[in-house]
ZALOMI-873571 format. One record per residue (C-alpha): x negated, y negated, z; residue number from 1. Coordinates in pm, 1 decimal. Layout:
BEGIN
      east     north        up    n
         X         Y         Z  NUM
...
This chain:
BEGIN
      east     north        up    n
    2043.2    -488.9   -2986.1    1
    2421.1    -473.4   -3090.3    2
    2664.7    -698.3   -2798.3    3
    2578.8    -609.1   -2446.3    4
    2735.5    -670.3   -2138.9    5
    2634.0    -649.2   -1776.7    6
    2828.1    -591.4   -1479.1    7
    2738.1    -744.1   -1099.4    8
    2538.9   -1076.8   -1003.2    9
    2302.7    -901.5    -743.7   10
    1932.5    -861.4    -777.5   11
    1956.0    -566.2   -1048.2   12
    2222.6    -750.8   -1235.5   13
    2017.5   -1084.2   -1275.4   14
    1702.4    -882.8   -1375.8   15
    1895.4    -699.5   -1642.1   16
    2056.2   -1015.9   -1737.5   17
    1702.1   -1134.5   -1784.2   18
    1577.7    -845.6   -1989.1   19
    1843.2    -797.1   -2232.2   20
    1865.7   -1179.9   -2295.5   21
    1551.4   -1134.9   -2518.0   22
    1650.8    -830.1   -2703.3   23
    2009.1    -920.4   -2831.1   24
    2071.6   -1199.5   -3071.2   25
    2413.4   -1227.9   -2909.3   26
    2548.5   -1399.2   -2568.0   27
    2548.7   -1129.4   -2314.9   28
    2896.8   -1082.0   -2142.3   29
    2830.0   -1082.9   -1715.7   30
    3126.2    -981.5   -1569.0   31
    3108.5   -1037.3   -1177.7   32
    3347.6    -995.3    -916.3   33
    3402.4   -1378.4    -755.2   34
    3522.2   -1220.1    -467.8   35
    3202.0    -978.5    -396.5   36
    2895.3   -1150.7    -206.7   37
    2591.0   -1011.6    -426.3   38
    2352.6    -838.7    -171.9   39
    2026.2   -1035.5     -67.3   40
    1793.9    -715.3     -13.4   41
    1432.5    -609.1    -160.0   42
    1253.0    -892.5    -107.4   43
     879.6    -721.0    -191.2   44
     824.2    -649.8    -526.4   45
     555.1    -395.9    -703.3   46
     277.4    -553.0    -941.7   47
     458.0    -549.4   -1296.3   48
     728.0    -794.5   -1122.2   49
     504.6   -1103.0   -1179.8   50
     453.8    -974.2   -1541.8   51
     842.2    -933.5   -1567.1   52
     899.1   -1320.8   -1460.7   53
     622.0   -1413.4   -1718.5   54
     720.6   -1267.1   -2023.2   55
    1112.4   -1200.5   -1966.7   56
    1155.9   -1557.6   -1814.4   57
     832.4   -1776.6   -1892.0   58
     752.2   -1824.5   -1545.3   59
     469.5   -1990.7   -1397.1   60
     335.7   -2080.4   -1042.8   61
     532.5   -2371.8   -1015.6   62
     845.4   -2153.5   -1009.1   63
     745.9   -1959.8    -703.8   64
     869.6   -2275.9    -483.9   65
    1192.6   -2180.4    -598.9   66
    1236.2   -1870.9    -487.3   67
    1029.7   -1906.8    -176.8   68
     781.8   -1661.5    -341.5   69
     450.3   -1578.4    -159.5   70
     155.7   -1375.5    -276.5   71
     133.1    -992.9    -201.4   72
    -196.8    -842.7    -179.4   73
    -119.6    -530.1     -79.5   74
      60.7    -335.5     199.4   75
     -60.7    -275.5     535.7   76
      27.4      41.4     683.9   77
      12.8      67.3    1092.9   78
      64.3     320.6    1334.1   79
      86.8     597.5    1071.4   80
    -132.1     928.4    1070.6   81
    -452.2     956.6     987.9   82
    -690.1     606.5     971.0   83
    -361.2     450.0    1127.2   84
    -430.4      99.5    1029.5   85
    -505.5      16.9     659.9   86
    -425.5    -214.2     366.1   87
    -340.9     -59.9      59.6   88
    -499.8    -337.4    -114.4   89
    -437.9    -439.2    -498.1   90
    -772.7    -495.3    -696.1   91
    -879.4    -847.7    -721.5   92
    -687.7    -933.3   -1018.0   93
    -351.9    -805.0    -969.1   94
    -108.3    -937.8    -690.5   95
     257.8    -909.1    -677.6   96
     523.0   -1113.5    -472.8   97
     735.1   -1165.7    -185.3   98
    1055.0   -1362.2    -254.9   99
    1402.0   -1484.0    -154.0  100
    1637.0   -1242.6    -310.8  101
    1972.1   -1463.4    -283.1  102
    1719.3   -1763.2    -459.1  103
    1625.3   -1531.3    -720.7  104
    1960.9   -1447.5    -809.2  105
    2096.1   -1812.6    -813.5  106
    1782.5   -1934.7   -1014.5  107
    1781.4   -1665.4   -1260.3  108
    2170.2   -1675.1   -1305.4  109
    2112.3   -2053.3   -1360.8  110
    1824.5   -2012.4   -1622.2  111
    2020.2   -1751.5   -1811.6  112
    2341.5   -2003.2   -1853.5  113
    2303.6   -2098.5   -2206.3  114
    2243.5   -1703.5   -2278.9  115
    2518.0   -1538.4   -2132.3  116
    2893.8   -1578.6   -2068.3  117
    3002.9   -1562.4   -1718.0  118
    3343.2   -1339.7   -1682.7  119
    3439.3   -1367.6   -1286.5  120
    3639.7   -1083.2   -1277.8  121
    3631.7    -726.8   -1132.5  122
    3583.6    -464.7   -1360.4  123
    3699.8    -119.9   -1264.7  124
    3696.3      54.7   -1600.6  125
    3438.7      33.4   -1854.9  126
    3735.3      49.6   -2069.9  127
    3834.5    -314.5   -2009.0  128
    3497.3    -456.4   -2156.3  129
    3420.5    -511.6   -2558.8  130
    3075.4    -418.3   -2563.6  131
    2838.0    -166.2   -2773.5  132
    2634.1    -140.9   -2478.8  133
    2714.1    -202.4   -2059.2  134
    2458.8    -204.6   -1832.6  135
    2658.2    -118.4   -1465.2  136
    2492.4    -312.9   -1148.3  137
    2844.0    -315.4    -947.5  138
    2642.9    -212.7    -624.4  139
    2722.4      72.9    -401.1  140
    2967.4     361.8    -567.5  141
    3242.9     456.1    -372.1  142
    3197.0     834.0    -387.3  143
    2884.0    1096.4    -414.7  144
    3018.7    1343.6    -669.9  145
    2781.2    1243.2    -960.5  146
    2484.0    1174.4    -727.8  147
    2157.8    1371.1    -627.7  148
    2170.3    1328.6    -256.8  149
    1774.3    1262.4    -136.3  150
    1626.2    1573.5     129.1  151
    1314.4    1411.4     164.0  152
    1403.9    1087.2     321.0  153
    1489.9    1114.4     689.1  154
    1616.5     748.9     759.5  155
    1981.7     665.6     680.5  156
    2018.8     305.7     870.5  157
    1831.5     -51.7     939.6  158
    1856.4    -294.7    1167.8  159
    1719.5    -627.9    1020.9  160
    1625.7    -963.3    1165.3  161
    1500.6   -1283.3    1016.4  162
    1237.3   -1446.6    1214.3  163
    1168.6   -1806.4    1188.0  164
     816.7   -1943.3    1102.2  165
     665.9   -2262.8     926.0  166
     440.2   -2053.2     725.4  167
     365.0   -1708.7     608.6  168
     234.1   -1485.4     882.0  169
      28.9   -1273.5     628.6  170
     -22.1   -1182.2     262.7  171
      72.1    -842.6     244.4  172
     371.3    -595.2     302.6  173
     387.3    -499.7     653.9  174
     482.0    -138.1     710.1  175
     449.5     -26.3    1118.4  176
     539.3     321.3    1217.9  177
     735.5     304.7    1528.8  178
     866.4     548.0    1774.8  179
    1199.8     582.8    1602.0  180
    1096.2     534.7    1236.9  181
     957.6     256.8    1059.2  182
     926.5    -136.3    1071.2  183
     879.4    -353.1     773.9  184
     750.0    -687.2     761.6  185
     803.1    -953.2     440.8  186
     661.8   -1279.7     502.2  187
     838.2   -1591.5     305.2  188
     732.0   -1996.9     388.2  189
     994.8   -2005.6     640.7  190
    1126.5   -1691.4     761.5  191
     936.7   -1331.2     832.7  192
    1234.3   -1047.6     763.0  193
    1165.8    -783.5    1032.9  194
    1339.8    -482.6     891.8  195
    1345.4    -152.5    1147.3  196
    1429.6     180.8     920.4  197
    1558.4     491.2    1149.8  198
    1793.8     788.8    1160.2  199
    2109.7     691.2    1346.9  200
    2184.6    1048.0    1390.5  201
    1866.8    1055.8    1620.2  202
    1845.6     730.3    1725.9  203
    2115.9     473.1    1873.8  204
    2102.6     116.4    1773.4  205
    2053.9      13.1    2092.9  206
    1714.4     213.3    2137.1  207
    1602.6      14.2    1801.1  208
    1720.2    -315.4    1928.2  209
    1481.2    -306.1    2259.7  210
    1180.1    -146.2    2049.2  211
    1211.0    -452.7    1758.6  212
    1141.9    -673.5    2060.2  213
     838.2    -525.4    2130.1  214
     717.5    -552.4    1768.1  215
     878.8    -929.1    1780.4  216
     580.8   -1018.4    2051.4  217
     316.1    -809.7    1892.4  218
     375.4   -1021.9    1562.5  219
     392.5   -1303.9    1764.8  220
     722.1   -1430.4    1586.4  221
    1056.2   -1568.6    1777.2  222
    1352.2   -1357.7    1806.4  223
    1622.6   -1475.0    1610.1  224
    2058.3   -1451.0    1601.3  225
    2011.9   -1432.2    1219.0  226
    2044.8   -1014.2    1237.2  227
    2190.5    -735.0    1016.7  228
    2281.7    -385.7    1048.4  229
    2363.2    -146.4     798.9  230
    2367.0     197.4     741.8  231
    2322.8     359.9     368.7  232
    2250.7     708.7     192.8  233
    1967.3     834.5     -12.1  234
    2086.7     905.4    -339.6  235
    2042.4     869.8    -725.7  236
    2286.6     933.7   -1011.0  237
    2268.7    1312.6   -1164.7  238
    2314.4    1133.3   -1522.4  239
    2237.4     761.3   -1529.7  240
    2304.8     684.0   -1885.4  241
    2606.5     780.4   -2181.6  242
    2582.1     656.6   -2533.9  243
    2714.7     358.4   -2395.5  244
    2654.5     285.3   -2062.7  245
    2372.8     265.0   -1803.1  246
    2370.9     195.1   -1420.8  247
    2137.1       8.4   -1251.5  248
    2072.1    -130.6    -935.9  249
    2320.0      29.9    -614.6  250
    2517.8     184.4    -907.6  251
    2272.5     390.5    -998.0  252
    2033.9     474.0    -689.9  253
    1915.8     369.3    -349.5  254
    1601.6     535.9    -183.0  255
    1505.4     341.3     121.9  256
    1232.5      87.5      82.6  257
     880.6     229.7     224.0  258
     633.8      91.3     -83.9  259
     874.1    -128.5    -222.4  260
     971.6      77.8    -547.7  261
    1331.5     -44.5    -581.3  262
    1252.4    -371.7    -791.1  263
     989.0    -100.9    -994.7  264
    1274.4     128.5   -1063.0  265
    1531.0    -142.9   -1164.3  266
    1255.2    -269.2   -1395.0  267
    1192.5     126.5   -1554.7  268
    1570.2     161.2   -1562.5  269
    1596.6    -128.1   -1812.9  270
    1289.8     -14.5   -1995.8  271
    1444.8     339.4   -2022.4  272
    1731.4     198.2   -2227.7  273
    1541.3      86.1   -2514.7  274
    1627.0     437.2   -2656.3  275
    1978.4     314.3   -2707.6  276
    1869.8     158.3   -3018.8  277
    1889.3     459.1   -3295.6  278
    1561.7     666.1   -3238.7  279
    1552.4     999.6   -3425.4  280
    1281.4    1164.5   -3168.1  281
    1490.9    1063.2   -2843.5  282
    1850.3    1134.8   -2726.2  283
    2055.6    1045.2   -2413.1  284
    1953.5    1371.2   -2263.0  285
    1582.1    1282.6   -2290.1  286
    1622.3     907.9   -2122.9  287
    1828.1    1098.0   -1876.5  288
    1514.1    1307.0   -1788.9  289
    1280.0    1080.1   -1767.6  290
    1502.9     858.5   -1544.0  291
    1571.1    1162.0   -1309.3  292
    1188.5    1222.4   -1321.4  293
    1061.8     875.9   -1222.4  294
    1338.2     902.7    -891.1  295
    1217.3    1255.6    -800.0  296
     858.8    1124.4    -806.5  297
     958.0     786.5    -614.9  298
    1112.4    1061.2    -370.7  299
     784.1    1237.0    -337.2  300
     606.4     938.2    -284.9  301
     820.5     852.4      29.0  302
     838.0    1195.6     160.7  303
     433.8    1206.9     163.7  304
     403.3     927.9     413.4  305
     630.6    1125.5     656.3  306
     445.0    1454.6     638.8  307
     107.2    1212.4     730.1  308
     305.4    1147.4    1025.9  309
     270.6     857.1    1290.0  310
      74.6     827.9    1658.7  311
     397.5     878.0    1767.6  312
     562.7    1249.9    1927.1  313
     924.4    1158.5    1950.5  314
    1199.9    1347.4    1826.4  315
    1241.4    1083.0    1532.8  316
     906.7    1197.3    1412.7  317
     901.9    1538.1    1479.7  318
    1239.4    1563.3    1240.4  319
    1062.2    1378.6    1007.3  320
     763.6    1567.7     957.3  321
     952.5    1894.3     967.6  322
    1208.6    1764.4     694.1  323
     886.4    1637.3     464.0  324
     735.9    1991.9     517.8  325
    1090.7    2155.8     390.3  326
    1120.9    1882.9      98.7  327
     758.5    2002.6      -4.9  328
     854.5    2327.2      -2.5  329
    1089.5    2329.2    -281.2  330
     920.8    2075.4    -525.1  331
     750.3    2119.0    -779.2  332
     390.0    1994.1    -775.8  333
     279.7    2097.4   -1102.1  334
     319.7    1800.3   -1283.1  335
     151.7    1594.2   -1031.9  336
    -171.0    1834.0    -993.4  337
    -222.1    1809.0   -1315.7  338
    -187.1    1402.6   -1386.4  339
    -313.1    1277.0   -1063.8  340
    -413.6    1489.0    -791.6  341
    -687.0    1653.5   -1033.3  342
    -832.0    1339.4   -1059.3  343
    -809.7    1227.0    -700.3  344
    -989.8    1537.4    -584.3  345
   -1230.9    1477.4    -884.2  346
   -1340.1    1140.7    -744.0  347
   -1369.0    1227.6    -405.7  348
   -1607.8    1453.0    -470.1  349
   -1844.0    1208.2    -661.5  350
   -2005.0     926.6    -588.3  351
   -1845.2     673.6    -856.9  352
   -1637.8     404.2    -745.0  353
   -1314.6     428.6    -917.2  354
   -1082.3     105.5   -1047.1  355
    -834.1     194.7   -1248.6  356
    -684.9    -121.4   -1487.5  357
    -271.7     -44.5   -1494.4  358
    -248.5    -194.6   -1858.6  359
    -515.7      33.1   -1991.8  360
    -444.8     329.0   -1760.9  361
     -78.0     380.3   -1739.4  362
     -64.7     723.3   -1575.5  363
     151.6     692.2   -1265.5  364
     351.9     939.4   -1088.9  365
     653.6     741.6    -928.1  366
     526.2     374.9    -929.3  367
     140.4     481.3    -797.5  368
    -152.6     573.7   -1075.8  369
    -450.9     739.7    -945.0  370
    -610.5     461.3    -745.6  371
    -309.9     405.7    -545.9  372
    -288.5     813.0    -460.5  373
    -655.4     795.0    -383.6  374
    -628.1     528.0    -119.0  375
    -325.3     626.5      34.5  376
    -394.8    1007.5      63.3  377
    -742.1     965.7     202.5  378
    -636.0     694.9     428.1  379
    -336.2     873.1     553.2  380
    -525.4    1198.1     642.7  381
    -319.4    1415.0     362.4  382
    -550.1    1570.7     138.7  383
    -576.4    1875.7     334.8  384
    -213.0    1935.4     398.4  385
    -149.5    1901.1      16.2  386
    -396.8    2172.8     -53.3  387
    -199.7    2366.5     139.8  388
     145.2    2338.0     -49.1  389
     -94.8    2334.4    -400.5  390
    -231.7    2711.8    -222.4  391
      66.1    2870.3     -86.3  392
């Protein structure tokens, strides 16, 4: 690679710096605003994250203590439609991680200090940077003009509480449907991060605060004063790459954290940019199409959960289900049907047990393979509902 620059020291900036540090012989110029604190969100990962840490940073199990790492064996889904309580389990030799995002950023920055030039400067224009390629991870954009706004996701706010604990409470990511939205649970060695995702146009923060008290009682966690309340848009760029600049993290996209898609998308965005190097068969338009397809497919994965609904008959869930129906009415299911869904139906109609090796069978739609769709579509009782959309 030629000369590379990174903007931003949040999680996306750190993972991008780690990726590109192994792909250029020159030191990377790493720009960051010294007056801007990186966000410490996104503490659950996908199956390929441990592989990234191994191959790009040379980590092993001993490194996990430095980032408060805990093992993630699956995703538990409680109170959703269908079975109402199941674990989307990973295969026996597969495992992902939960981690402390602030510590991850600190440890990676320290490890890369001999491979980068840290430049504490606010960048307001890419013309300020002398580099052949720039990965802009500078955070949430100020204007929505260059972005697609998600229509399939009904939540736009989160209330986050850090529950103190002496050990990880469970070995999966918790996703629990609640009357006003859904709750995630991220277990770390000394705290459990609980976040309530909701729609601020339908329910108030005070309603959410009262309901999250019931969640803490159910999980047998003490309430904490360590709280944070945020509002957000769900979006991704209409065009993510130019001949010189790519965007990652919140500068590129934000889709709510259901299914821990943020880390997988950050890693995927970096891999797409491999095509920056001269390649007669690939151009920037092709890379942007790959990016747009991946984000659209991820939005589809998330919207399916709201199509499944929950055990709650509330204003939020009535809105969320109808919103998902409207989204899917306008969604082109051709690729999903041909590459994933036909295989799912074939498996359901046979007596064979299906297990996929993601390293040998890389088929995915969004960040789910056939096995993940098989588990979720059956447990969330979505087969008949999807059949109606495909047969319309």
